[in-house]
N, C-alpha and C positions, 0 to 999 in steps of 0.2 A: 460505580462504573467498572466495566470488564472489557477488555479488549480480546476479541478472538481472531486468531490469525488464519483466515481461510487459505491463503496461499502466500508463500513466502519467497518464491523464485522471482526472477526478473523477466526481461525480455526473453532470455534463453533459460529454459527451465531445467530441472535435474529429475530423471535422466533426459537428456537430449536425444530425440530420435536419431537412430542409425549411429550413435556414439557408443563404443564400447570400452572406453576408458574405466579405470578401476571405481571411480566416482559414481558413474552412471551405471554400471553393472551393479554395484553395491545398492543403488536405489532400485533398481528393478527387482532385485531379490528381496530386499528387506521392506520396501515401502517407506511410509511414513515413520519416523521423522527425517529419514534419508533422503527421500524424494520431496521434490518442492514444485508446486504448481504456481499459476500465475498470480501476480500480485494483487491481493485484495485482503480486506479485514473488515470486521463488524464490531461496533462499539455498542454492547449492552448498556441499556440505561437510557441513552437517546434512541436506541434501535436504529443506528444509523449504518448503511452499508457504504463503503468506500471503494470505488472502482469495481469494474465487471469484466475480468479476464474471460478468456474463452472458456475455461474450465469452471466458471462460477456456479452452474447448475450442480455439478458433481460436488463441489466444496459446500454448497449449502446444504446439500444431501446428507453430508457426512459431519455437519455441524450442530450445535446445540440451538442454532436461531429457530425460533418459533414464527416469528413474523418480521418483516422488514418494514419499519416504521417509514423510512425514507432512504434514499440514496443520493450519493453526490459524486462528482468526478473531479480529480485532480488536474488531469490534462488529457489531450486527444490522443496520446501515442496508442497503438494498436494493442499492446499488451495489457492496457487498463481498460479499454473500451469494447473490445471484440465481442464480449458475451453479452451485449445488450438485449439480446433476444430472452434473456431470463425474465423480463418483465411479463412474459406470457405466464408465468405462475399465478398472476392475477385473473387470468381468464377462467370464468365457471363454464366448463364443457358439459356439465351433468344437468344442471336444472334450468328450467324454463318457467318464467322470466329468469334470465340469468343474474346472478348476484356476484358481478364482477368486483374486483377490489381496485383501487386507485392508489399507486404510490407517488408521493411527491418526490421529484427529482431536482435537487437544488444544484444549479450550475454557475459558476462565476462567469461574468460577461465575457471575459477574455476566452475562457474554455469554451464557451457557446459560439462564440464567433469562428474559433478553430474548428469546431465540429461541423459547422456550415460550410467549412472549405476544405475539408479533408476526410477521406475514408467513407463517406456517405453515412456518418454517424448522426447528423441531424435528420436525414430522411428517415432512418429507422426509428429515432425517438419521436419524430412527428407522428409517424404511422401508429405507434403505440398510443400517443396522445390522443390521436383521431379515435383510436378503438376505446378510449377511455379507461385505459390500464395504468397510465402514468399521468402526471400533471408537472409539466415543467415549469420550474421557478427560476428566473434569472436573478443572479445575486450581484448587485454591483459592488465595486472595491468599496471597503469601509463598512459594508452592510453585514448584519449578522441574521441568524435565523435561529427560531426556537423549536425544541423539540423535547417533549415529555419533560419540561422543566429545566433542560439543559441549554445553553447557548452555545452556538457553533458560529465561529468567525473564520471564513476563508481569508487567505492572504497570499499575495503573490511572492514568489522566492526571487532570488536574483535572476534566474531564467524566468522572465514575466509571464510566459505561457504556462507556467506550472504552479500549481496552488498547494499549500499546507492548510492544516485546519487546527484551530485552538478551540478544544470543547471544554466548557467549565459547567459545573454543578456539583451539589453535594458536597461542597468544601473542596473539591479536587479539580485539577487542572491537567489537561491531557492534550500533547501536541503530537499530531499525526502528519508526516511530510513524507508522502509516498514515494517520492523520486526527485532527482534532479537537484542536489545541493550544491553544485559547482559555484563558487563565488559568493555563497550566502553567508551572511554576517549576522546572527541571530540578535534581533532588537531587545532591548530591555524588558518589554512587556511579555516576552515569552520565555525569558530566563526564570529558572527555578521551579519549573513544572513539576508535578508529581511523577510523571511519566512521559518521555518523548520516544515516539517511533519514528525511525529515520532509516533511509536506505544505506546500505553498507558502504557503497562506493567500490570502484574497481580496484583490485588488489595489484597495484603495481610492484610491490615487492613481497617475496613469499614472507610470511609472519614468523616463520620459524627460523629459516636460514638469513633472510635478508637480502636473497639473490633477486635481481631483477627478473621479472617474469612477463612485463609488458614492454617492448621495446620504446626507448626514449622518444623517438619520433612518431609513434602510433598516434593516429588522430583522435582516438578515444580518450587520450589524455588531455586533449584540448577541450572536449565537450562534456566531461563527465568528472566528477569529484573522485579522488581517490580514497581509498580506506584511511590513509594516514590524515587526509583533508578532513575526512568525517570526525576522526578522533579530535581535531583541533575543534571542530564545531561543538562536539560533546563537551570539551572542557569549557568552552565560552557559554554554554547553556546552562551550566550547573544544575541540571535536573537531578532529582531524587533518584531517578532509575532511568537507564536508556536501553531500549531493545532495538536492534538492528535487523532489518529484513531487506527485501529485494535482492537476494544472493544469487549471483549469476552462476551458471555452470562453467563458463570458462576459467573461472578462478581455480576450479579443481579443489576445492575444499569440502570434505565430507562433513557430516554431523559430528563425528568424533573429533575432528580436526578443529571444528569451532568450538566445542567444549572445552577442549584444550586451550584454545586462545582465550576464552572467557576466562579461564583461571590465570592466565597470565596477565590480562588487563586488570582483573581484580587485585593482583598483586601489585599493580601500579597505582592503585586507588581509584580506578574507574569502575564505576557501577554499569557495566556494559554488558548485555546479553546478546545472543542471537536468537531469532526468532525460528520456529519451525511449523509447519503445516498442523493445524489443529490446536495449537497452544492456546490457552486461555489464560490470561493474567489480570490481576485486579490492579486498578490504578490508585 
């Protein structure tokens, strides 16, 4: 199994349009790995695409992905679903009779319900299903699905509208939690995975100076896990390796800042790294 990070930004990508801070300017000049597009990754082996941000077509074009065997969605938020038009890649525009492909899209029941209530996501998916380009498969809580000899288990986090995925096969265990770790306490059955992919969390205190950079009364601290809270989850997980993604532009941390922070965490005995767009890692 390999994880290819297609996009490692969060709801606010880097560079942010019309922002001219040093982090955004550097990202414009240097590109990847300093720039970060919307949150998505691909798991080679099961050939599973997780989430489709607006930039997904560009992400796939620059990727090593040769075929999307299946797709799944973690939750309904726009930064994770707004690139759903990507399924038009299955349309055969050249031949007649057409040889369209059909991608199974596995969606947890709660996520599917939310998609029917928000953003018109279900309308778009139903259109592509009617066109024969996708096949929506609802996955009830507790159910798993099989892909290329791998077992995928979606499960709700503490924020019950968002799902993580435990992927097992070839003697390896991969945990992918694309977003929203607030309040989550890892159960025993996900502890000790070979690789855990988690969102970084909002950076309440500057990692270098310790100075507060988000006001204590800011509402984001009530709805989002902080970086420090994420590190507590990392300790409880006891994973062989952890890679953090969903890195938000407002935290003003450049690629170089994060590499330096990696060294600091390694010095504390935490096997934690920070993902960048186009990165490929073995599980």
